[in-house]
Each structure stands twice: as C-alpha cells, then as structure tokens.
VEXDRENFI-639127 format. One record per residue (C-alpha): residue number from 1; x, y, z. Coordinates in steps of 0.5 Angstrom, whole numbers, plus 500, padded with zeros to 3 digits. Layout:
BEGIN
LOMI torse   X   Y   Z
LOMI   NUM   X   Y   Z
...
***
This chain:
BEGIN
LOMI torse   X   Y   Z
LOMI     1 743 322 524
LOMI     2 749 325 523
LOMI     3 749 329 516
LOMI     4 755 333 512
LOMI     5 754 338 507
LOMI     6 759 343 503
LOMI     7 757 350 501
LOMI     8 759 351 495
LOMI     9 760 344 493
LOMI    10 764 347 487
LOMI    11 770 352 488
LOMI    12 776 354 484
LOMI    13 783 352 485
LOMI    14 787 357 490
LOMI    15 788 359 497
LOMI    16 783 364 497
LOMI    17 777 359 495
LOMI    18 773 357 501
LOMI    19 767 352 503
LOMI    20 764 352 509
LOMI    21 763 344 511
LOMI    22 757 343 516
LOMI    23 755 337 520
LOMI    24 748 337 523
LOMI    25 744 333 528
LOMI    26 737 336 526
LOMI    27 734 330 522
LOMI    28 733 323 524
LOMI    29 734 317 519
LOMI    30 727 318 516
LOMI    31 729 325 514
LOMI    32 724 328 519
LOMI    33 726 334 522
LOMI    34 727 333 530
LOMI    35 730 340 532
LOMI    36 724 340 537
LOMI    37 726 334 541
LOMI    38 732 332 544
LOMI    39 737 327 541
LOMI    40 740 325 548
LOMI    41 738 323 554
LOMI    42 740 327 560
LOMI    43 746 323 562
LOMI    44 753 327 563
LOMI    45 757 327 557
LOMI    46 763 321 557
LOMI    47 769 323 561
LOMI    48 765 329 563
LOMI    49 767 333 557
LOMI    50 763 336 551
LOMI    51 762 332 545
LOMI    52 764 335 539
LOMI    53 765 333 531
LOMI    54 771 331 528
LOMI    55 773 333 521
LOMI    56 778 330 516
LOMI    57 780 331 509
LOMI    58 784 328 504
LOMI    59 786 335 500
LOMI    60 787 342 502
LOMI    61 786 344 509
LOMI    62 781 345 515
LOMI    63 781 351 519
LOMI    64 775 351 525
LOMI    65 771 357 524
LOMI    66 766 355 529
LOMI    67 765 349 533
LOMI    68 759 348 537
LOMI    69 760 343 543
LOMI    70 754 338 543
LOMI    71 752 337 550
LOMI    72 746 336 554
LOMI    73 744 343 555
LOMI    74 746 345 547
LOMI    75 743 339 544
LOMI    76 740 339 536
LOMI    77 746 344 534
LOMI    78 751 344 528
LOMI    79 758 344 528
LOMI    80 762 348 523
LOMI    81 769 348 520
LOMI    82 772 352 514
LOMI    83 775 349 508
LOMI    84 781 352 505
LOMI    85 783 350 498
LOMI    86 790 350 496
LOMI    87 790 344 491
LOMI    88 789 342 484
LOMI    89 782 341 480
LOMI    90 779 335 482
LOMI    91 775 331 488
LOMI    92 776 333 495
LOMI    93 773 327 500
LOMI    94 771 329 507
LOMI    95 769 326 513
LOMI    96 765 328 519
LOMI    97 765 323 526
LOMI    98 761 324 532
LOMI    99 759 319 538
LOMI   100 762 313 534
LOMI   101 758 315 528
LOMI   102 762 317 521
LOMI   103 759 320 515
LOMI   104 762 321 508
LOMI   105 762 327 504
LOMI   106 766 331 498
LOMI   107 766 337 494
LOMI   108 769 339 487
LOMI   109 775 343 485
LOMI   110 774 346 478
LOMI   111 776 351 473
LOMI   112 771 356 471
LOMI   113 766 360 474
LOMI   114 762 357 480
LOMI   115 755 355 478
LOMI   116 750 360 479
LOMI   117 745 359 484
LOMI   118 739 354 483
LOMI   119 734 357 478
LOMI   120 728 358 482
LOMI   121 725 365 479
LOMI   122 727 363 472
LOMI   123 725 358 467
LOMI   124 727 357 460
LOMI   125 723 352 456
LOMI   126 724 349 449
LOMI   127 719 346 444
LOMI   128 720 341 439
LOMI   129 720 344 432
LOMI   130 714 344 428
LOMI   131 718 340 422
LOMI   132 719 335 428
LOMI   133 712 335 431
LOMI   134 706 339 429
LOMI   135 704 339 436
LOMI   136 711 342 438
LOMI   137 711 339 445
LOMI   138 716 341 450
LOMI   139 722 338 451
LOMI   140 729 339 455
LOMI   141 733 337 449
LOMI   142 730 339 442
LOMI   143 732 338 435
LOMI   144 731 341 428
LOMI   145 734 341 421
LOMI   146 738 346 418
LOMI   147 734 351 415
LOMI   148 735 350 408
LOMI   149 728 350 405
LOMI   150 723 355 402
LOMI   151 717 354 407
LOMI   152 713 360 404
LOMI   153 715 358 397
LOMI   154 717 365 395
LOMI   155 723 363 391
LOMI   156 728 365 396
LOMI   157 731 359 401
LOMI   158 729 360 408
LOMI   159 736 361 411
LOMI   160 737 367 406
LOMI   161 730 370 406
LOMI   162 729 377 410
LOMI   163 721 375 410
LOMI   164 717 369 411
LOMI   165 710 371 410
LOMI   166 704 368 411
LOMI   167 707 362 414
LOMI   168 711 360 420
LOMI   169 718 357 418
LOMI   170 717 350 421
LOMI   171 724 349 422
LOMI   172 724 354 427
LOMI   173 724 352 435
LOMI   174 720 356 440
LOMI   175 723 357 446
LOMI   176 720 361 452
LOMI   177 724 365 457
LOMI   178 720 365 464
LOMI   179 721 370 470
LOMI   180 717 370 476
LOMI   181 720 377 477
LOMI   182 719 383 473
LOMI   183 725 386 475
LOMI   184 732 386 472
LOMI   185 734 384 465
LOMI   186 734 377 462
LOMI   187 739 375 456
LOMI   188 740 368 452
LOMI   189 747 366 449
LOMI   190 749 359 446
LOMI   191 754 355 449
LOMI   192 758 349 446
LOMI   193 758 343 450
LOMI   194 764 345 454
LOMI   195 761 351 456
LOMI   196 764 356 451
LOMI   197 760 361 448
LOMI   198 758 360 441
LOMI   199 758 365 435
LOMI   200 751 367 433
LOMI   201 753 370 426
LOMI   202 759 370 421
LOMI   203 762 364 417
LOMI   204 764 360 423
LOMI   205 763 353 423
LOMI   206 761 353 430
LOMI   207 755 358 428
LOMI   208 750 353 430
LOMI   209 744 357 431
LOMI   210 741 364 431
LOMI   211 735 367 434
LOMI   212 729 371 432
LOMI   213 723 374 436
LOMI   214 718 372 431
LOMI   215 717 366 426
LOMI   216 715 370 421
LOMI   217 722 374 421
LOMI   218 724 380 417
LOMI   219 730 385 417
LOMI   220 728 390 411
LOMI   221 730 397 412
LOMI   222 724 401 415
LOMI   223 721 395 418
LOMI   224 721 393 426
LOMI   225 727 388 427
LOMI   226 726 381 429
LOMI   227 733 379 430
LOMI   228 735 377 437
LOMI   229 743 378 438
LOMI   230 745 373 443
LOMI   231 747 376 450
LOMI   232 743 382 449
LOMI   233 739 384 455
LOMI   234 732 384 455
LOMI   235 728 388 460
LOMI   236 723 384 463
LOMI   237 718 390 465
LOMI   238 718 392 458
LOMI   239 719 387 454
LOMI   240 716 381 457
LOMI   241 708 379 457
LOMI   242 705 378 464
LOMI   243 702 371 463
LOMI   244 698 369 470
LOMI   245 703 370 475
LOMI   246 709 370 471
LOMI   247 713 374 465
LOMI   248 714 371 459
LOMI   249 718 372 452
LOMI   250 718 368 446
LOMI   251 724 367 442
LOMI   252 725 363 436
LOMI   253 731 359 434
LOMI   254 734 357 427
LOMI   255 739 352 425
LOMI   256 744 355 421
LOMI   257 750 350 421
LOMI   258 749 342 423
LOMI   259 752 339 429
LOMI   260 757 333 428
LOMI   261 759 328 433
LOMI   262 765 333 435
LOMI   263 760 338 437
LOMI   264 753 334 438
LOMI   265 749 340 441
LOMI   266 748 347 443
LOMI   267 747 349 450
LOMI   268 742 355 451
LOMI   269 743 359 457
LOMI   270 738 364 460
LOMI   271 741 369 465
LOMI   272 738 373 470
LOMI   273 741 380 472
LOMI   274 739 381 479
LOMI   275 738 374 482
LOMI   276 744 371 478
LOMI   277 740 365 476
LOMI   278 741 361 470
LOMI   279 737 356 466
LOMI   280 739 351 461
LOMI   281 736 347 455
LOMI   282 739 344 449
LOMI   283 738 344 442
LOMI   284 741 339 436
LOMI   285 741 342 429
LOMI   286 741 336 424
LOMI   287 743 335 417
LOMI   288 745 330 412
LOMI   289 752 328 411
LOMI   290 751 324 405
LOMI   291 747 319 401
LOMI   292 750 314 398
LOMI   293 748 308 393
LOMI   294 750 301 395
LOMI   295 750 295 390
LOMI   296 746 289 391
LOMI   297 750 284 387
LOMI   298 749 288 380
LOMI   299 756 292 379
LOMI   300 760 291 373
LOMI   301 763 285 377
LOMI   302 757 283 380
LOMI   303 759 285 387
LOMI   304 756 291 391
LOMI   305 761 296 389
LOMI   306 758 300 384
LOMI   307 764 303 380
LOMI   308 764 310 376
LOMI   309 760 311 370
LOMI   310 765 311 364
LOMI   311 761 316 360
LOMI   312 762 321 366
LOMI   313 768 325 365
LOMI   314 772 325 371
LOMI   315 776 331 369
LOMI   316 771 337 369
LOMI   317 776 341 365
LOMI   318 775 336 359
LOMI   319 770 338 354
LOMI   320 766 332 350
LOMI   321 759 333 348
LOMI   322 758 325 348
LOMI   323 760 324 355
LOMI   324 757 327 362
LOMI   325 761 331 366
LOMI   326 758 330 374
LOMI   327 762 324 376
LOMI   328 757 319 377
LOMI   329 756 311 378
LOMI   330 753 306 374
LOMI   331 749 299 376
LOMI   332 747 293 372
LOMI   333 740 291 373
LOMI   334 739 285 368
LOMI   335 739 278 370
LOMI   336 745 274 370
LOMI   337 747 267 367
LOMI   338 748 262 373
LOMI   339 750 255 372
LOMI   340 748 256 365
LOMI   341 741 259 367
LOMI   342 738 266 366
LOMI   343 736 268 373
LOMI   344 728 269 374
LOMI   345 729 276 377
LOMI   346 733 282 375
LOMI   347 738 285 380
LOMI   348 734 291 379
LOMI   349 735 294 387
LOMI   350 740 298 390
LOMI   351 741 300 397
LOMI   352 741 308 399
LOMI   353 745 309 405
LOMI   354 744 315 409
LOMI   355 748 318 414
LOMI   356 746 324 418
LOMI   357 751 329 421
LOMI   358 749 327 428
LOMI   359 745 322 432
LOMI   360 738 324 433
LOMI   361 736 326 440
LOMI   362 730 322 438
LOMI   363 727 318 432
LOMI   364 726 323 426
LOMI   365 723 323 420
LOMI   366 727 324 413
LOMI   367 724 325 406
LOMI   368 726 322 400
LOMI   369 724 323 392
LOMI   370 728 321 386
LOMI   371 729 325 380
LOMI   372 730 323 373
LOMI   373 736 328 372
LOMI   374 737 330 364
LOMI   375 742 326 360
LOMI   376 747 330 356
LOMI   377 750 325 352
LOMI   378 748 329 346
LOMI   379 747 337 346
LOMI   380 741 336 341
LOMI   381 737 331 338
LOMI   382 732 325 340
LOMI   383 737 323 345
LOMI   384 735 329 349
LOMI   385 728 329 348
LOMI   386 725 331 354
LOMI   387 721 337 357
LOMI   388 715 335 352
LOMI   389 710 341 352
LOMI   390 711 346 357
LOMI   391 718 346 360
LOMI   392 718 344 367
LOMI   393 712 339 366
LOMI   394 711 332 366
LOMI   395 715 328 363
LOMI   396 721 332 365
LOMI   397 725 326 364
LOMI   398 729 323 358
LOMI   399 729 316 362
LOMI   400 726 310 357
LOMI   401 723 306 362
LOMI   402 716 308 362
LOMI   403 713 303 367
LOMI   404 718 306 372
LOMI   405 721 312 370
LOMI   406 724 315 376
LOMI   407 725 308 380
LOMI   408 721 306 386
LOMI   409 722 306 393
LOMI   410 720 300 396
LOMI   411 716 301 403
LOMI   412 716 296 408
LOMI   413 717 295 415
LOMI   414 725 297 415
LOMI   415 724 302 409
LOMI   416 719 307 411
LOMI   417 713 309 408
LOMI   418 710 313 402
LOMI   419 707 319 402
LOMI   420 704 324 397
LOMI   421 707 325 391
LOMI   422 712 319 391
LOMI   423 716 321 397
LOMI   424 719 316 402
LOMI   425 718 317 409
LOMI   426 723 314 413
LOMI   427 725 314 421
LOMI   428 732 315 423
LOMI   429 733 313 430
LOMI   430 741 312 429
LOMI   431 746 316 425
LOMI   432 746 312 419
LOMI   433 740 308 416
LOMI   434 739 304 409
LOMI   435 733 303 405
LOMI   436 731 299 398
LOMI   437 730 303 391
LOMI   438 728 299 385
LOMI   439 732 302 379
LOMI   440 729 303 372
LOMI   441 731 298 367
LOMI   442 733 302 360
LOMI   443 740 303 359
LOMI   444 742 311 360
LOMI   445 736 312 365
LOMI   446 739 316 371
LOMI   447 737 318 378
LOMI   448 739 322 383
LOMI   449 736 321 390
LOMI   450 734 328 394
LOMI   451 733 328 401
LOMI   452 730 333 406
LOMI   453 727 334 413
LOMI   454 721 337 410
LOMI   455 717 333 405
LOMI   456 714 340 402
LOMI   457 720 342 399
LOMI   458 721 335 395
LOMI   459 713 335 393
LOMI   460 713 343 391
LOMI   461 719 346 390
LOMI   462 725 342 387
LOMI   463 725 340 380
LOMI   464 730 338 374
LOMI   465 728 343 369
LOMI   466 732 342 362
LOMI   467 730 348 359
LOMI   468 732 352 364
LOMI   469 738 348 366
LOMI   470 741 348 359
LOMI   471 746 354 360
LOMI   472 753 355 360
LOMI   473 759 358 355
LOMI   474 761 351 354
LOMI   475 759 344 353
LOMI   476 762 342 360
LOMI   477 759 347 363
LOMI   478 752 346 360
LOMI   479 752 338 362
LOMI   480 754 340 369
LOMI   481 748 344 370
LOMI   482 743 339 367
LOMI   483 745 335 373
LOMI   484 743 340 378
LOMI   485 736 340 382
LOMI   486 734 347 383
LOMI   487 728 350 386
LOMI   488 723 351 381
LOMI   489 719 357 384
LOMI   490 725 361 384
LOMI   491 726 367 378
LOMI   492 729 363 372
LOMI   493 733 369 370
LOMI   494 737 368 376
LOMI   495 744 364 375
LOMI   496 743 357 376
LOMI   497 748 357 382
LOMI   498 743 361 386
LOMI   499 737 357 384
LOMI   500 741 350 385
LOMI   501 738 346 392
LOMI   502 743 348 398
LOMI   503 748 343 400
LOMI   504 747 338 394
LOMI   505 753 334 396
LOMI   506 750 332 402
LOMI   507 742 332 401
LOMI   508 743 329 394
LOMI   509 746 323 391
LOMI   510 751 322 386
LOMI   511 747 320 379
LOMI   512 746 313 378
LOMI   513 746 311 371
LOMI   514 743 304 369
LOMI   515 747 300 364
LOMI   516 745 294 361
LOMI   517 749 288 359
LOMI   518 749 285 351
LOMI   519 751 278 351
LOMI   520 754 277 344
LOMI   521 755 270 341
LOMI   522 760 269 335
LOMI   523 760 264 330
LOMI   524 763 263 323
LOMI   525 761 259 317
LOMI   526 767 254 317
LOMI   527 771 253 311
LOMI   528 770 255 304
LOMI   529 766 250 299
LOMI   530 763 250 292
LOMI   531 767 257 290
LOMI   532 771 253 285
LOMI   533 768 251 278
LOMI   534 770 245 274
LOMI   535 768 244 267
LOMI   536 770 244 259
LOMI   537 770 249 254
LOMI   538 765 247 249
LOMI   539 767 253 244
LOMI   540 772 258 243
LOMI   541 771 264 240
LOMI   542 777 269 237
LOMI   543 777 276 239
LOMI   544 773 280 234
LOMI   545 778 285 232
LOMI   546 783 279 231
LOMI   547 788 283 236
LOMI   548 788 276 239
LOMI   549 788 279 246
LOMI   550 782 276 249
LOMI   551 778 270 248
LOMI   552 770 268 249
LOMI   553 769 261 252
LOMI   554 762 258 252
LOMI   555 763 252 257
LOMI   556 759 246 259
LOMI   557 757 249 266
LOMI   558 750 250 267
LOMI   559 747 254 273
LOMI   560 740 252 276
LOMI   561 740 257 281
LOMI   562 737 263 278
LOMI   563 740 268 283
LOMI   564 747 266 280
LOMI   565 745 266 273
LOMI   566 743 273 274
LOMI   567 749 275 277
LOMI   568 753 278 271
LOMI   569 760 278 271
LOMI   570 761 274 278
LOMI   571 767 272 276
LOMI   572 770 278 273
LOMI   573 777 279 276
LOMI   574 777 271 277
LOMI   575 782 266 274
LOMI   576 781 261 269
LOMI   577 786 255 269
LOMI   578 787 250 263
LOMI   579 792 245 260
LOMI   580 795 249 254
LOMI   581 801 246 251
LOMI   582 803 241 256
LOMI   583 803 247 261
LOMI   584 798 250 266
LOMI   585 796 256 264
LOMI   586 792 261 268
LOMI   587 788 267 264
LOMI   588 785 273 268
LOMI   589 777 273 267
LOMI   590 775 280 264
LOMI   591 768 278 265
LOMI   592 762 273 265
LOMI   593 755 272 263
LOMI   594 750 267 261
LOMI   595 747 264 255
LOMI   596 740 261 258
LOMI   597 743 258 264
LOMI   598 750 256 261
LOMI   599 756 260 263
LOMI   600 760 264 258
LOMI   601 767 267 260
LOMI   602 771 272 257
LOMI   603 779 272 259
LOMI   604 785 275 257
LOMI   605 790 272 253
LOMI   606 797 270 255
LOMI   607 801 273 249
LOMI   608 799 269 243
LOMI   609 797 263 248
LOMI   610 789 263 249
LOMI   611 784 257 251
LOMI   612 783 251 247
LOMI   613 776 248 245
LOMI   614 774 242 248
LOMI   615 779 241 254
LOMI   616 778 241 262
LOMI   617 778 248 266
LOMI   618 778 250 273
LOMI   619 775 257 275
LOMI   620 775 261 281
LOMI   621 773 268 282
LOMI   622 777 274 285
LOMI   623 775 272 292
LOMI   624 781 271 297
LOMI   625 779 265 301
LOMI   626 779 259 296
LOMI   627 776 252 298
LOMI   628 778 249 304
LOMI   629 780 256 307
LOMI   630 777 258 314
LOMI   631 772 264 314
LOMI   632 774 267 320
LOMI   633 769 270 326
LOMI   634 768 277 324
LOMI   635 772 283 328
LOMI   636 768 285 334
LOMI   637 773 289 337
LOMI   638 770 296 336
LOMI   639 763 294 338
LOMI   640 764 295 346
LOMI   641 766 302 345
LOMI   642 761 303 340
LOMI   643 755 301 345
LOMI   644 758 305 350
LOMI   645 755 312 349
LOMI   646 748 308 349
LOMI   647 750 305 356
LOMI   648 751 298 354
LOMI   649 756 294 356
LOMI   650 758 288 351
LOMI   651 760 281 354
LOMI   652 762 276 349
LOMI   653 758 269 351
LOMI   654 763 263 351
LOMI   655 759 258 354
LOMI   656 752 256 356
LOMI   657 753 251 362
LOMI   658 758 246 360
LOMI   659 757 248 353
LOMI   660 761 252 349
LOMI   661 758 257 344
LOMI   662 765 259 340
LOMI   663 767 253 337
LOMI   664 761 252 332
LOMI   665 763 252 324
LOMI   666 756 254 321
LOMI   667 753 251 315
LOMI   668 757 254 309
LOMI   669 754 258 304
LOMI   670 757 261 298
LOMI   671 752 267 297
LOMI   672 747 267 303
LOMI   673 740 268 302
LOMI   674 735 270 307
LOMI   675 732 263 308
LOMI   676 739 260 309
LOMI   677 741 265 314
LOMI   678 734 263 318
LOMI   679 736 256 318
LOMI   680 743 257 320
LOMI   681 741 261 326
LOMI   682 736 256 328
LOMI   683 741 251 328
LOMI   684 747 254 331
LOMI   685 745 260 335
LOMI   686 746 257 342
LOMI   687 744 263 346
LOMI   688 737 265 342
LOMI   689 732 262 347
LOMI   690 736 266 353
LOMI   691 734 273 350
LOMI   692 729 277 354
LOMI   693 727 283 357
LOMI   694 732 282 363
LOMI   695 738 279 359
LOMI   696 740 281 352
LOMI   697 743 277 347
LOMI   698 745 278 340
LOMI   699 748 273 335
LOMI   700 754 275 330
LOMI   701 756 270 324
LOMI   702 762 271 320
LOMI   703 759 269 313
LOMI   704 762 269 306
LOMI   705 758 273 301
LOMI   706 751 276 301
LOMI   707 746 275 296
LOMI   708 749 274 289
LOMI   709 746 281 287
LOMI   710 749 284 292
LOMI   711 756 281 293
LOMI   712 760 286 289
LOMI   713 762 281 284
LOMI   714 762 285 280
LOMI   715 763 292 283
LOMI   716 756 295 281
LOMI   717 757 302 284
LOMI   718 755 305 291
LOMI   719 749 302 294
LOMI   720 749 296 290
LOMI   721 753 291 295
LOMI   722 752 289 302
LOMI   723 758 288 307
LOMI   724 753 285 312
LOMI   725 746 284 314
LOMI   726 741 283 320
LOMI   727 736 278 318
LOMI   728 729 280 320
LOMI   729 722 279 319
LOMI   730 716 282 321
LOMI   731 709 285 317
LOMI   732 710 289 311
LOMI   733 712 296 312
LOMI   734 713 295 320
LOMI   735 719 295 324
LOMI   736 721 288 325
LOMI   737 719 283 330
LOMI   738 723 277 329
LOMI   739 731 277 328
LOMI   740 736 271 326
LOMI   741 742 274 327
LOMI   742 747 279 324
LOMI   743 751 276 318
LOMI   744 758 280 316
LOMI   745 760 278 309
LOMI   746 767 278 310
LOMI   747 769 277 302
LOMI   748 764 283 300
LOMI   749 768 287 306
LOMI   750 774 286 302
LOMI   751 772 288 295
LOMI   752 768 294 298
LOMI   753 774 297 302
LOMI   754 779 296 296
LOMI   755 773 300 292
LOMI   756 773 306 297
LOMI   757 780 306 299
LOMI   758 779 304 306
LOMI   759 783 299 311
LOMI   760 779 292 310
LOMI   761 779 291 318
LOMI   762 776 298 319
LOMI   763 770 297 315
LOMI   764 769 290 318
LOMI   765 769 293 325
LOMI   766 764 298 322
LOMI   767 760 293 319
LOMI   768 759 289 325
LOMI   769 757 295 329
LOMI   770 752 297 324
LOMI   771 749 290 324
LOMI   772 749 289 331
LOMI   773 745 296 332
LOMI   774 739 293 328
LOMI   775 738 287 332
LOMI   776 739 291 339
LOMI   777 735 297 336
LOMI   778 730 293 333
LOMI   779 730 297 327
LOMI   780 732 297 320
LOMI   781 733 304 319
LOMI   782 739 307 315
LOMI   783 744 310 316
LOMI   784 746 307 323
LOMI   785 753 310 324
LOMI   786 757 316 322
LOMI   787 761 313 317
LOMI   788 754 310 314
LOMI   789 752 317 313
LOMI   790 758 319 310
LOMI   791 758 313 305
LOMI   792 751 315 303
LOMI   793 753 322 301
LOMI   794 753 324 294
LOMI   795 761 325 294
LOMI   796 763 322 301
LOMI   797 769 324 304
LOMI   798 774 319 306
LOMI   799 777 323 311
LOMI   800 770 324 315
LOMI   801 768 316 313
LOMI   802 774 314 317
LOMI   803 773 319 323
LOMI   804 766 316 323
LOMI   805 767 309 323
LOMI   806 764 305 329
LOMI   807 760 311 332
LOMI   808 753 311 332
LOMI   809 748 317 330
LOMI   810 744 320 336
LOMI   811 738 317 333
LOMI   812 741 310 334
LOMI   813 743 311 341
LOMI   814 736 313 342
LOMI   815 733 307 339
LOMI   816 738 302 343
LOMI   817 736 306 349
LOMI   818 729 305 348
LOMI   819 729 298 346
LOMI   820 726 292 351
LOMI   821 731 287 348
LOMI   822 734 285 342
LOMI   823 731 282 336
LOMI   824 731 274 336
***
C-alpha cells in the first residue's frame, strides 16, 4: 500500500525551508509491515522500464533528492524527493502516484518556530486545585480562582501574604515536571493562547499566573526563597527528586489575574534543554465579573428594572447625614392591588445574576453569603442601633425584619443548596447564572451579596462591623465606609481601605434596600353645617362703667352638649348680627360664657349703637369657613418627602376596583369627638380592610375642628390646641392597637398659624406628616417632627420651627421602619 509523509510537516516560509517528502510501500492496507516479503511478482516491469513514484505539489517546488526505482530486484524500497518552500504561509497539498495508485498528503507553511520534537522523555502534569476538587485529580486543563482570600486566617490576603503557614493555600494548582533523564535543565514559562510569552510579575493585565516551589510560601529575608521565576532553568540532577525510574519537580501555580473571553487560558510550557522537547498543559484562572440584582415585578414601576435608591447620594462629593452615599438599588417587596384585590403573596423575591470572568473549563462551585450592611441614614441615635453588646457580634445588623434579617437563599434544583453558616453553594457550568433570593420586608432593611470560590472566607473572615467602620473625616466618608465588607480577622488599626474585601465591585453586589409603599386614602368632611347660631336676646346689660363701648347679652340659646357648655369664649372674635334701627348691624364678639347652659355674649358697640333686647340675632364665631362652605381635603403634598428617609414610598389610593375612594364627603362634625371620629372612619374608610403586613394603608381626613376643649376657640396658649389627631385606642398605658384615621383640623390649623406667625399651608402640611406618622409608627409618643420638638420648647424659635417642618425625628424614623403595618 502506498503512503505519503512530509518531515517536518510544518515549515517556515522562504526558499531555505525544506521538507523531505517520502513515499513507501512498506505496509499493506491493514497497516502490517511487509518489508520481509515481496510486493510484486517476478514478471518484468511494463515496457521493460523500472517503476518509479511520481510527486506533484500545488505550491512551492519539488526537487529530486533520491529516487529509488521500484523493480523486481529492488522491491520494498521508498522513493524520496525534496520540497523547497518559496511560498506564503498556508497549506500545501501533495500527491504521490505509483503503478496506477495515487495518495494525497500535505504540510503546513507557518510563521514562528518549528514545533519541538514530540515529548517522549518529559511529561508536564497538572492537577485540579484543592478549592475545585479536594482530591486534586490530574487533568489536561486545570482551573482555579483568583487568590483573593485568606486561607490561613492571619489577617493578610493570600495574594499579598509572604507566608502561608500551617495550611496549603487551597487556590494553588499543583503541577509536576517529570523527566526520564537526569541530564540538562528544564524550564517552565506561561504563554498566552497565541503562543506569546506572558509576564509573571508586575501590573500587566496579562499577568495571570505566578509560580511557587511550596504551597506554604514565603519570601521573607533570611528564609529560603520559594518563588519560582518563570523561565529559570532547573537542573534535573540537582533539583529534581528521583521517583522510581523518573525525576520529578513539584511546583505550585497561583492565579493572580482572572482570564477573560479575550484570553481564556494560559499555556504552561515545559522545555528540556538537551532533548529540545516541549510539553504543554493549560490553566484557567476564574474570577467574578459582577453580581447584579434583578427585580421580579417589584420595582417602583412594578417591573423588573430596579431603580437607584433616592436615599443614596449618587454624587459622593455631596455631604448629607440623612442620606446614603454608596449608589444602591431599591426593591418594593409588598403585595400589590390587582383588580381591586390585594395579592395573596408579597413580591419579596429577586434574582441574583452572577457573571464569571470566563466560562469555566468544567462545572465549578461558587459560594454566596448575604450581609446586612450598616444603614448610615443618621450618624447616631436609634436608627443606627446595631452592634449591640460586643462590636462585631450578632446582631451586627440594623435590619428590622427579625424573622428574615439578612434575607434568605431559596435552595432548589436550580438555585443550589445551603451549606454551613447560611452560605449558598451554586454550581456554574456556564459564564452566567441566576438564583432566587428572598429579601426582608421592613423599610430600610438593606443587603449586600458577597461571593467567593471558597466558602471558608465567607463564614469565618468577612464582616460588616459598624463600630470598626465608623471612621472618616466627613459624614460622606463615614457613610461610604459603613457599607463595606471587610476582613474581620485583620488588625482593626489598619486603614479600612486595606481591610476591605478585594475587588468588591466584582465579588459583592451593590446595596439593595427595601422600600415599602404606603397607600393613603384621603377624604374630607364635606360642607360646614351647624356653625351658625340663631336666637333672641333675652336681656341686654349696659357697660358697667357707663362708657357705652360694650354690651353684655343673655340669649335664649341653650346648649345641651356639655363640651360646648364648657367651651368658654368659643365665640370670641366672632360676629353678632341684629337688626337695629332698620339696619343689619354686625357687632364684634369680645367673649362668650354660660349661665347654666344658656349662652351669654359680650359684644363691642358700634359707636353709640348697641344690641336691642328681645330681638332676633345671628351669631357665628371667627371660623373662616361658614355654613355651606366645603371643608377641603388636607394638604398632603409633603408627606411623600417626609416618609422618604424612612424608606417609605407614598401612593395616594384613588380607587379600589371600580369604586372611587376620593369622592367621599364624610359626616360633618363641628367639633369632632372620639366616638364621632371612630364612627366616621368605620363608614367612610374604604380601604381599611386592605391594611396588612404585606400592604400598608393609612387614612387621612380633612376635618373642621377637634374637641371643643382643644379647638383654639379661644386661644388658651401653647399646648391647649390640637391641629390634628390620630384616633387610636388600646390598653391603658400601652401602645395603641387599633386606629381610626388621621384627622386634620383645618380651622384650628388656621388659628394656630396666626398665633405663632407661621404660614397656614406649612403648618397644615406638618400636621398631616405628624398624624400619619402616629398611624404608621403605631405610636402616640411626642414629639414627632423637628418642628413639633421646637414648638414644645419653652421659647420656640420660629426660624427653627419653619426649618423643621415635615421632617421626622430619628426616633420616628426608627419606629416607622420597625412597624409591621399601620394601625387600622
């Protein structure tokens, strides 16, 4: 059988590059050597001429070096020719023909060095890293993780550690250099996939691996150096250990920089100085590219795109102690109102999308842990009350969801499985993967997911220790630091930047913060009624000092309501109208009182004109809104901004199903007492039964006046009036358990605003913010806002009062964030 070979089969371009092309007849079609027997019979050659092999090529030139005639006496011989390369790189097609048989062959013209002889005397072996496979089995293409952890837990990251003591760094990959001969030297170099030499030190992004002669390395002065510099000749006779019939040298490979799609692996090439043989293996250094949060119908727009948390200052140069600094995302895990019904389940799961730096060589495990990073909304006070007891010990977080403080990994067939210490183990066969995570439910709860190829560092080394992180010259700097995950075994005197986990933008997610929606239903009392008093003067008394400037009047108006009878000077500043001398005269009311339960008035005369005895009159107090005028809904325009620092997003509930919730004119009460308010909310609070842990609802009503004893008729000084009220009840001396809505007394707001010289609109806005907080925080404690605290001071500063309008005190931020749901 005719065969054709080219030696070598790869040559450089150029006229001087040659290859020997050989045709032989030494084997039959079964591949058996037939050189001991004849190929032909003993008949003469055709035409009496010797049989020869004919060679052809499509590139370059062929020159005969030696041609052996195939004749009967010279059987079983080869025919040879010389190929001269004078062509560009590419494939050369060759043919050989003999006795009506043709065979094809070829060779490659390529740039670069010709290939080394086939490795028969050397062998380069590589094994799986311990972090990948505890058994460290041998492979052709190994993979490991960038060495970013601290395996010996000495407080120094492994890639910066000069000593790994008592334990082998489990990210290191073991390789064995094997030689059958003890002559010469052997060297090892890293190559990129295109065969170019890679650096093995420095800051070059292509610096993927470095070599060590020991798994417990050290480079300290005075110690034996364990770093192997790539390319350094290793004397086989002196530096290799004889194992059986071969000589072996063990090295360790450390991953320094992760591989990417552009450079997915490093070739490790072993070369023998004497035999010129080479042997290659491959290694891929894995890293993480990103950990991303993916919404599941629970963004601010109810889609999957989680938006930036507005409480995070996106410009790190801006300093504000009420806001966060590290740009994070937010999620809304509460249930939604769908077709008039509240969903049965919350939307409290998100996806965690993980992208590796490169597709793994074989499926690889990645480990994840969730951390409750500190919330620096306020620098001090109860909002930031974590690290109770010893700093760094549980509870480290300030998350309020006691049942689920750091969220939950939900293991299943696709998500992976839990391992020690609430760490999730997930296997990645591709470059990207996603799993499900359940977030906490309390507003302001925040989470960062951290990953590593080694579960040990997640369980025993990483931490978010608030006391240790509360460092920095400015609030902005301290707030940035409080979001960081650090290595808790390290010396706390070190700068935080040196203790922070490495590559946090790749190996940790952004902060994800829980927000809750507060659905607010707003009503009003409709039109004023019963605020005009009509009667007759029974008796008129002249001014005692005969000055004729004022008149006292006993009326026939009788009040049965004890609260009203006790409301001395209710009509102070009001108007008394009577027909005097054929003209309607309007007298200013100086004050009012009662004889028994009969109304007595004192009015200011109009010159010499005074009221007349026994004649009808009409009386109204100083209220701006008269009978028939609308009591409008309260001004809720600052509620959303006030709730923002508590991570609560306000939505105003317009409809429930096909039923409008905004067109109710609730029952009017001139002075709303508790029972009347309770009855009103029971009748008109349409969304009351929707309020739940998963769906927060509040009720706000624009009312006229509160109880007569607190309605600012007349002004009784500080603390005697109520601009608004949240009606609630519960055991005496205990926090309220049931709520009936927040009532904003618009007429009283007007009176008090005039007294303290504050714009009535601003005071009404602050009252709304104040009363809704009682409902959401489930607390009746005072003060609530900064303005309220200033108002309660002995000598309030109007300037500070105005500046503090609609801003919650830290205590109420904490109460709102801890509330399971508003009172209802």
